[in-house]
Backbone bond lengths (Angstrom), bond angles and torsions (degrees), N, CA, C in turn:
res aa  C-N    CA-C-N  psi(-1)  N-CA   C-N-CA  omega(-1)  CA-C   N-CA-C  phi
1 M - - - 1.463 - - 1.516 109.19 -
2 S 1.313 117.58 130.28 1.457 121.27 -176.87 1.520 110.97 -78.75
3 V 1.320 114.76 153.95 1.466 120.89 175.97 1.525 108.22 -85.63
4 R 1.309 116.27 129.29 1.468 121.30 -179.98 1.524 108.65 -115.94
5 R 1.306 115.70 125.21 1.461 120.81 -177.47 1.523 110.32 -122.04
6 L 1.328 115.01 156.79 1.456 120.50 177.39 1.524 110.08 -70.78
7 S 1.304 115.79 152.29 1.460 121.17 177.88 1.528 109.83 -62.46
8 P 1.336 118.03 141.57 1.466 119.74 175.98 1.523 112.99 -68.73
9 D 1.322 116.85 -19.77 1.466 121.73 179.09 1.521 108.89 -99.86
10 Q 1.333 116.00 113.73 1.450 121.02 -174.76 1.533 110.95 -124.66
11 P 1.336 116.85 146.25 1.469 119.29 174.50 1.519 110.66 -71.74
12 A 1.310 115.92 165.05 1.465 119.94 -177.98 1.514 112.37 -72.09
13 S 1.344 117.50 -30.14 1.460 119.75 -175.57 1.524 109.93 -158.54
14 F 1.320 114.88 173.56 1.460 121.53 175.84 1.516 109.17 -141.67
15 T 1.324 115.57 138.45 1.458 121.77 174.89 1.522 108.67 -143.69
16 F 1.327 116.00 134.29 1.457 119.52 173.44 1.525 110.04 -67.06
17 R 1.328 116.85 140.65 1.451 120.12 167.52 1.529 108.55 -63.87
18 P 1.333 119.09 151.90 1.467 120.51 -177.59 1.524 113.54 -53.68
19 D 1.339 117.45 -42.47 1.458 119.13 -178.56 1.521 111.98 -68.54
20 V 1.349 116.84 -36.59 1.463 120.42 178.78 1.523 109.88 -72.26
21 L 1.326 117.06 -36.36 1.465 120.57 177.54 1.524 110.49 -61.66
22 E 1.323 116.40 -38.67 1.469 119.89 177.53 1.525 110.62 -60.89
23 T 1.335 116.29 -42.04 1.462 120.37 177.53 1.519 110.80 -66.14
24 A 1.332 117.00 -37.59 1.462 120.74 178.26 1.535 110.81 -62.01
25 H 1.321 116.92 -42.86 1.465 120.50 177.60 1.527 110.46 -64.17
26 W 1.340 116.55 -35.97 1.466 120.33 177.47 1.521 110.52 -60.88
27 W 1.335 116.05 -43.29 1.458 119.50 178.63 1.524 111.05 -65.07
28 C 1.309 116.93 -43.12 1.465 119.90 -179.68 1.523 110.81 -61.04
29 A 1.335 116.77 -35.98 1.464 121.00 -177.80 1.523 112.50 -69.72
30 K 1.333 117.94 -13.23 1.462 120.59 178.90 1.524 111.84 -73.25
31 Y 1.330 117.05 -13.45 1.456 121.08 -175.56 1.526 110.18 -117.99
32 P 1.337 117.48 151.40 1.464 119.21 173.72 1.529 110.27 -57.78
33 T 1.320 116.51 150.61 1.465 120.56 -176.64 1.514 111.65 -52.57
34 E 1.340 116.05 -42.19 1.467 119.31 -178.11 1.525 112.49 -73.89
35 R 1.344 117.16 -6.57 1.459 121.42 179.71 1.535 111.49 -119.69
36 K 1.298 117.99 20.72 1.458 120.44 -174.54 1.525 113.12 -64.42
37 Q 1.342 117.03 -19.16 1.462 119.30 177.19 1.532 111.95 -64.11
38 S 1.335 116.35 -16.01 1.464 120.28 177.41 1.521 111.92 -64.30
39 A 1.322 116.80 -15.39 1.469 120.30 -179.04 1.521 112.41 -83.92
40 I 1.322 118.64 6.64 1.459 120.84 -171.86 1.530 112.41 -62.18
41 I 1.341 118.37 -40.71 1.463 119.52 -177.60 1.533 111.49 -67.75
42 P 1.343 120.10 -50.22 1.473 117.26 177.29 1.525 113.05 -62.13
43 L 1.341 118.22 -31.17 1.467 119.51 178.77 1.526 111.15 -71.46
44 L 1.318 117.12 -38.35 1.467 119.29 174.39 1.529 110.45 -62.18
45 W 1.330 115.95 -37.79 1.471 119.90 178.59 1.523 110.35 -65.69
46 L 1.331 117.74 -39.17 1.456 120.24 177.48 1.523 111.08 -63.76
47 V 1.319 116.24 -39.19 1.469 120.38 175.95 1.525 109.62 -58.34
48 Q 1.333 115.97 -47.69 1.460 119.76 -176.74 1.520 111.71 -66.70
49 K 1.336 117.62 -38.52 1.461 119.59 178.89 1.529 111.14 -67.11
50 Q 1.330 117.25 -29.51 1.463 119.42 178.75 1.516 112.10 -80.05
51 E 1.333 116.48 -44.24 1.457 120.89 -172.47 1.525 114.21 -101.01
52 G 1.332 116.43 -18.95 1.455 120.01 -174.72 1.515 112.91 93.72
53 W 1.345 116.80 -16.65 1.469 121.44 179.80 1.519 108.41 -160.38
54 V 1.331 116.56 175.60 1.461 122.47 -178.35 1.532 108.54 -111.95
55 S 1.305 115.85 114.12 1.468 121.11 -177.96 1.529 110.77 -96.77
56 E 1.332 116.05 167.08 1.467 120.36 177.22 1.530 111.96 -63.35
57 P 1.357 119.99 -43.34 1.461 118.50 175.60 1.524 113.03 -58.39
58 A 1.326 117.05 -35.06 1.467 120.12 177.63 1.523 110.43 -67.05
59 I 1.318 117.24 -40.73 1.460 121.17 177.85 1.522 110.49 -61.08
60 R 1.318 116.45 -42.59 1.472 120.06 178.79 1.532 111.06 -67.10
61 A 1.333 116.22 -37.46 1.462 119.93 179.25 1.526 110.79 -64.35
62 L 1.317 116.91 -41.23 1.459 120.01 178.42 1.519 111.41 -68.45
63 A 1.326 116.89 -35.81 1.462 119.79 177.40 1.532 110.21 -61.37
64 D 1.323 116.72 -42.34 1.469 120.31 177.34 1.526 110.76 -66.29
65 M 1.315 116.44 -42.55 1.456 120.98 -176.40 1.525 111.59 -63.91
66 L 1.333 116.56 -38.71 1.464 121.53 -175.80 1.524 112.52 -99.68
67 E 1.336 115.84 1.18 1.472 121.48 179.63 1.526 111.32 53.62
68 M 1.316 114.64 55.11 1.454 120.79 178.31 1.529 108.79 -134.94
69 P 1.330 118.35 154.12 1.462 120.70 -179.61 1.526 111.80 -59.14
70 V 1.311 116.82 143.96 1.469 121.06 179.97 1.524 110.69 -57.13
71 I 1.339 116.28 -38.32 1.465 119.39 -177.26 1.520 111.30 -63.27
72 R 1.336 118.05 -30.69 1.468 120.55 178.46 1.527 110.72 -68.00
73 V 1.313 116.75 -40.58 1.469 119.96 176.80 1.528 109.32 -66.12
74 L 1.317 116.48 -42.66 1.462 121.16 179.45 1.525 110.71 -61.21
75 E 1.332 117.00 -39.23 1.466 120.50 178.78 1.525 111.03 -59.79
76 V 1.320 117.28 -43.00 1.461 120.69 -179.70 1.531 110.35 -68.28
77 A 1.323 116.66 -45.87 1.469 120.99 -176.86 1.528 111.75 -62.90
78 T 1.321 117.04 -36.14 1.462 119.86 -177.97 1.527 112.31 -84.55
79 F 1.326 117.23 -21.47 1.469 119.66 -179.06 1.522 111.63 -75.35
80 Y 1.331 117.12 -43.30 1.459 121.02 -175.34 1.526 110.03 -91.12
81 T 1.340 115.11 117.40 1.471 119.35 -175.65 1.524 112.90 -72.12
82 M 1.320 118.13 -6.47 1.467 119.38 175.94 1.519 111.45 -71.43
83 F 1.339 116.88 -15.49 1.458 120.17 178.02 1.527 109.65 -93.46
84 H 1.313 116.23 124.93 1.459 121.70 179.32 1.527 108.73 -85.82
85 L 1.318 116.24 127.32 1.458 121.37 -177.46 1.522 112.18 -98.90
86 A 1.298 116.57 6.26 1.466 122.82 175.91 1.528 107.03 -146.28
87 P 1.321 117.85 159.69 1.467 119.66 -179.14 1.523 112.06 -59.38
88 V 1.322 115.67 143.06 1.463 121.92 174.80 1.520 107.76 -120.90
89 G 1.325 116.09 173.89 1.457 120.08 -179.93 1.519 112.29 -70.07
90 K 1.293 115.77 165.06 1.472 120.50 175.53 1.517 109.89 -56.66
91 H 1.334 116.37 -37.94 1.458 121.97 175.79 1.527 107.38 -114.88
92 H 1.332 115.25 108.81 1.462 119.92 -177.85 1.520 109.40 -103.66
93 F 1.333 116.04 125.48 1.461 122.09 -177.86 1.525 109.09 -97.28
94 Q 1.335 116.11 128.80 1.463 121.53 173.67 1.522 107.42 -111.84
95 L 1.309 115.59 104.32 1.469 122.64 -173.04 1.523 109.51 -97.35
96 C 1.322 115.88 121.65 1.461 119.75 -179.78 1.519 110.42 -71.24
97 G 1.339 115.42 128.46 1.456 120.17 -179.80 1.512 113.28 -116.06
98 T 1.330 116.98 19.79 1.456 120.91 179.80 1.532 109.92 -83.90
99 T 1.338 116.33 163.73 1.463 122.95 -166.89 1.531 115.13 -48.14
100 P 1.347 120.94 -50.81 1.483 118.32 -178.06 1.530 112.81 -58.20
101 C 1.332 116.88 -39.94 1.464 118.83 179.60 1.527 111.41 -70.74
102 V 1.339 116.80 -36.17 1.467 119.69 177.60 1.531 109.88 -63.76
103 L 1.321 116.54 -41.82 1.465 120.17 179.75 1.528 112.09 -64.31
104 R 1.331 115.97 -23.31 1.467 120.67 -178.35 1.525 112.86 -103.58
105 G 1.346 117.50 10.38 1.451 118.46 171.42 1.509 117.29 112.64
106 A 1.343 118.36 16.32 1.462 120.21 -179.00 1.526 112.46 -61.84
107 D 1.327 116.86 -33.27 1.466 118.87 -179.78 1.526 111.35 -62.57
108 D 1.327 116.97 -34.70 1.464 119.92 176.99 1.532 110.86 -68.81
109 L 1.325 116.78 -33.04 1.466 119.98 176.38 1.529 110.69 -68.11
110 K 1.325 116.57 -35.80 1.465 119.88 176.31 1.527 110.66 -60.83
111 K 1.331 115.69 -39.68 1.467 119.21 179.26 1.525 110.82 -62.33
112 V 1.331 116.76 -38.65 1.459 120.34 177.50 1.531 110.07 -63.99
113 C 1.321 116.48 -44.32 1.472 120.09 -179.96 1.528 111.00 -61.97
114 R 1.318 116.62 -42.50 1.470 119.00 179.78 1.525 110.85 -66.50
115 K 1.325 116.67 -37.26 1.461 120.49 -178.86 1.525 111.34 -70.91
116 R 1.318 117.18 -43.35 1.459 121.15 -172.74 1.533 113.65 -91.08
117 I 1.342 116.48 -27.09 1.464 119.63 -173.70 1.528 112.24 -116.42
118 G 1.324 116.59 -45.49 1.466 120.63 -177.08 1.514 109.46 129.15
119 E 1.311 116.47 -163.11 1.451 120.44 179.51 1.525 110.29 -74.06
120 K 1.326 115.59 167.99 1.466 120.61 -178.33 1.532 110.99 -53.18
121 F 1.310 115.67 135.26 1.463 125.82 177.63 1.527 113.54 68.71
122 A 1.323 118.31 -0.93 1.461 119.29 172.41 1.529 108.66 -71.33
123 V 1.323 116.49 139.97 1.464 121.47 179.46 1.525 108.16 -105.16
124 T 1.319 116.14 132.04 1.461 119.51 -179.83 1.524 110.94 -62.09
125 A 1.327 116.17 157.78 1.469 120.97 -174.61 1.519 112.42 -59.12
126 D 1.334 117.03 -30.44 1.459 119.68 179.60 1.528 112.83 -85.21
127 G 1.340 116.11 0.06 1.459 120.45 177.75 1.513 114.60 76.26
128 L 1.333 117.12 7.91 1.465 119.45 -173.81 1.524 113.68 -82.83
129 F 1.335 117.43 -36.57 1.459 119.00 -167.93 1.529 113.33 -130.20
130 S 1.321 114.13 147.59 1.463 123.26 165.80 1.526 106.34 -155.04
131 W 1.338 115.98 166.75 1.459 118.64 -179.57 1.515 110.49 -152.80
132 E 1.319 114.72 161.94 1.457 121.57 174.28 1.520 108.73 -149.46
133 E 1.318 115.88 160.58 1.464 121.11 173.02 1.521 108.26 -97.50
134 V 1.336 116.24 132.94 1.458 120.51 -177.89 1.522 109.82 -124.27
135 E 1.326 114.01 168.08 1.456 119.62 175.09 1.524 109.67 -78.07
136 C 1.314 116.91 -178.59 1.458 124.10 -170.84 1.523 113.25 -44.94
137 L 1.329 116.05 127.46 1.458 122.06 177.04 1.529 111.79 -91.13
138 G 1.325 117.22 -1.24 1.455 120.47 174.69 1.518 114.58 79.31
139 A 1.322 117.69 18.80 1.466 120.73 177.44 1.519 109.21 -125.47
140 C 1.333 115.85 45.25 1.461 122.08 -171.35 1.526 112.99 -58.26
141 V 1.337 116.90 -34.96 1.459 119.38 -176.50 1.520 111.71 -66.60
142 N 1.332 117.50 -19.73 1.461 121.88 178.77 1.532 111.38 -110.34
143 A 1.308 116.24 28.37 1.456 121.19 -179.08 1.533 111.34 -65.62
144 P 1.357 116.47 151.66 1.461 128.11 -2.56 1.538 111.80 -82.86
145 V 1.324 114.93 152.48 1.456 121.32 -171.65 1.526 110.46 -124.32
146 V 1.321 115.86 138.98 1.468 122.21 171.96 1.529 107.28 -129.69
147 A 1.329 116.44 125.53 1.467 120.44 174.15 1.527 107.70 -88.32
148 I 1.305 116.38 122.38 1.466 121.80 -179.67 1.520 107.91 -119.64
149 D 1.326 116.16 118.56 1.470 120.64 -177.42 1.526 110.32 52.67
150 D 1.343 115.62 42.39 1.475 124.22 174.52 1.521 114.12 76.61
151 L 1.331 120.27 -0.06 1.457 122.16 179.04 1.531 109.98 -111.63
152 Y 1.320 116.19 142.60 1.456 121.31 -173.55 1.536 111.96 -84.52
153 H 1.338 113.92 134.80 1.468 122.28 172.63 1.527 105.96 -120.19
154 E 1.337 116.22 118.29 1.454 122.16 -165.56 1.520 111.85 -119.00
155 D 1.342 114.90 164.52 1.476 121.95 178.82 1.522 111.43 56.38
156 L 1.307 117.05 37.56 1.465 120.52 -173.17 1.524 112.14 -82.07
157 S 1.302 115.69 137.38 1.458 122.43 167.07 1.528 107.37 -101.16
158 P 1.332 118.25 166.45 1.471 119.25 175.38 1.527 112.41 -55.43
159 D 1.334 117.23 -40.80 1.471 119.65 178.82 1.527 111.23 -64.04
160 D 1.335 116.54 -39.05 1.470 120.21 177.77 1.521 110.56 -59.75
161 L 1.339 115.79 -45.54 1.461 119.50 -178.16 1.522 110.87 -66.65
162 E 1.313 117.23 -38.04 1.468 120.48 176.39 1.533 109.97 -58.98
163 K 1.335 116.65 -43.45 1.460 120.47 -179.35 1.525 111.50 -65.94
164 V 1.337 116.93 -36.73 1.462 120.76 177.37 1.526 110.18 -62.91
165 I 1.325 116.20 -45.83 1.466 120.22 179.78 1.524 110.25 -62.94
166 D 1.331 117.14 -43.11 1.467 120.82 178.74 1.530 111.18 -59.82
167 A 1.338 116.33 -44.12 1.462 120.29 -178.89 1.525 111.01 -63.74
168 L 1.320 117.33 -44.32 1.465 120.61 179.28 1.524 111.01 -65.04
169 A 1.325 116.43 -36.45 1.463 120.02 178.47 1.521 111.23 -64.72
170 R 1.336 116.95 -29.88 1.464 121.33 177.25 1.523 112.44 -84.10
171 G 1.318 116.17 -2.72 1.458 120.08 -179.75 1.517 113.66 82.03
172 E 1.332 116.63 18.37 1.462 120.69 -178.46 1.528 111.10 -90.09
173 A 1.315 115.96 153.65 1.457 121.27 175.71 1.529 109.07 -75.98
174 I 1.320 116.38 146.83 1.461 121.27 177.01 1.521 108.54 -119.10
175 T 1.317 115.81 150.05 1.463 121.18 -176.39 1.520 109.78 -100.34
176 P 1.331 117.86 121.86 1.466 119.50 177.81 1.515 111.34 -71.71
177 G 1.327 115.60 170.59 1.459 120.86 179.46 1.514 111.71 110.29
178 S 1.311 116.13 -161.70 1.454 121.97 -175.13 1.522 111.66 -78.53
179 A 1.326 115.71 130.69 1.462 120.43 175.23 1.525 111.28 -71.27
180 R 1.328 117.00 -15.48 1.464 121.79 179.02 1.517 111.61 -94.70
181 G 1.313 117.62 -0.41 1.456 120.43 -179.95 1.510 114.25 78.68
182 R 1.317 117.01 17.42 1.463 119.55 178.65 1.523 110.71 -67.45
183 Q 1.314 116.92 142.32 1.453 121.57 174.35 1.515 108.10 -86.73
184 T 1.331 116.27 116.13 1.465 123.24 -174.63 1.525 109.68 47.88
185 S 1.335 117.84 -114.98 1.467 120.00 -178.36 1.524 111.58 -115.32
186 A 1.312 116.29 30.10 1.466 120.79 178.53 1.528 110.05 -65.37
187 P 1.334 117.58 160.61 1.467 119.77 179.54 1.524 111.71 -58.57
188 D 1.309 116.28 147.65 1.458 121.15 176.40 1.526 108.90 -61.82
189 G 1.335 116.27 124.97 1.452 120.57 -177.31 1.515 113.87 92.96
190 G 1.337 116.94 -0.13 1.463 120.23 178.09 1.516 112.63 100.01
191 A 1.316 115.19 169.30 1.466 121.36 -177.85 1.523 111.32 -65.29
192 R 1.321 116.15 142.08 1.464 121.83 178.59 1.527 112.15 -116.38
193 T 1.294 118.47 -11.25 1.456 122.49 179.25 1.526 109.26 -129.60
194 L 1.328 115.83 161.47 1.468 122.08 177.86 1.527 110.79 53.17
195 T 1.320 116.23 43.23 1.466 120.69 -176.49 1.526 113.24 -93.59
196 D 1.339 117.75 -8.12 1.466 121.07 -178.93 1.533 108.90 -74.08
197 P 1.332 119.49 117.08 1.467 120.88 -177.48 1.514 113.64 -62.73
198 T 1.352 117.29 -22.32 1.468 118.61 -179.70 1.528 111.83 -67.75
199 L 1.329 116.27 -14.23 1.460 118.94 176.68 1.518 111.48 -69.74
200 Y 1.321 116.73 -17.35 1.454 120.23 -172.61 1.525 113.96 -124.05
201 D 1.346 118.36 -15.03 1.466 118.91 -173.07 1.529 113.57 -88.36
202 G 1.321 116.91 -0.10 1.456 120.43 177.19 1.510 114.75 86.03
203 S 1.337 118.49 -2.97 1.466 121.08 -175.58 1.523 112.66 -69.46
204 L 1.309 118.45 -20.24 1.461 121.05 -179.56 1.523 112.48 -91.70
205 A 1.311 116.90 -3.32 1.453 119.94 -176.83 1.531 110.86 -71.51
206 T 1.316 115.92 140.29 1.470 121.65 177.43 1.523 109.22 -88.74
207 P 1.342 117.58 124.93 1.466 119.25 177.80 1.523 110.70 -58.24
208 L 1.308 117.09 139.95 1.456 119.98 179.21 1.520 109.23 -143.35
209 T 1.292 113.85 160.60 1.456 120.88 177.30 1.516 108.53 -115.85
210 L 1.293 117.63 124.30 1.450 121.13 -179.43 1.522 109.97 -71.03
211 P 1.310 116.74 137.31 1.472 119.24 -179.90 1.523 111.30 -74.05
212 N 1.326 114.13 156.98 1.461 122.00 172.87 1.511 114.04 62.08
213 L 1.348 116.42 27.23 1.453 118.79 174.76 1.514 109.47 -69.79
214 P 1.317 118.83 147.87 1.472 120.60 177.27 1.519 110.11 -64.70
215 E 1.322 115.36 148.71 1.458 119.51 178.89 1.521 109.90 -65.26
216 T 1.343 115.25 145.55 1.458 120.60 178.17 1.519 109.85 -67.75
217 A 1.286 117.35 132.01 1.462 120.55 -179.85 1.520 109.75 -64.71
218 P 1.337 119.09 144.30 1.468 121.24 179.97 1.517 111.11 -66.80
């Protein structure tokens, strides 16, 4: 297990935006008052969605809010790798490096990330991009997969990833899903079996009469 430490560069303070604070109170209300510390993970996630990462002032703010020791909040933030402990780019790429994605070309995607962005967790000079390698994203059938801003981009080739980076650099929206146009996890190129629509439209069904039905009322 790797050691995860807070960034040496920290902001002076942290405050929830009013709308995010309202959501934080909603999460706290889901638990009994004496168990409100159970809301620590969703509150850390709200911090990250607002700021892009989890800072030390934010950790202290949550400790005060939930009336728990700062070290307990720090333990949670450092244990779960989904929480960023240093600033990341506006668009953070999470590239799956587990076996199915590697077999389908993830290593080539890593080369693109290093060429276009830099080493893992490095933020580009314009603040737009950063990336990391993560464990299985659970979309193995559509490997290789990169989660960008929490949405999955699947079946990526190096050229596909280059185009995604170019589009984001231009400020354009990108469409998540399969770069090959696959529907969910259908075979690449479309279905090859069970393609006859009569298998599903009911036209092949044999009419039948259920036994022991009640007599029709007069």
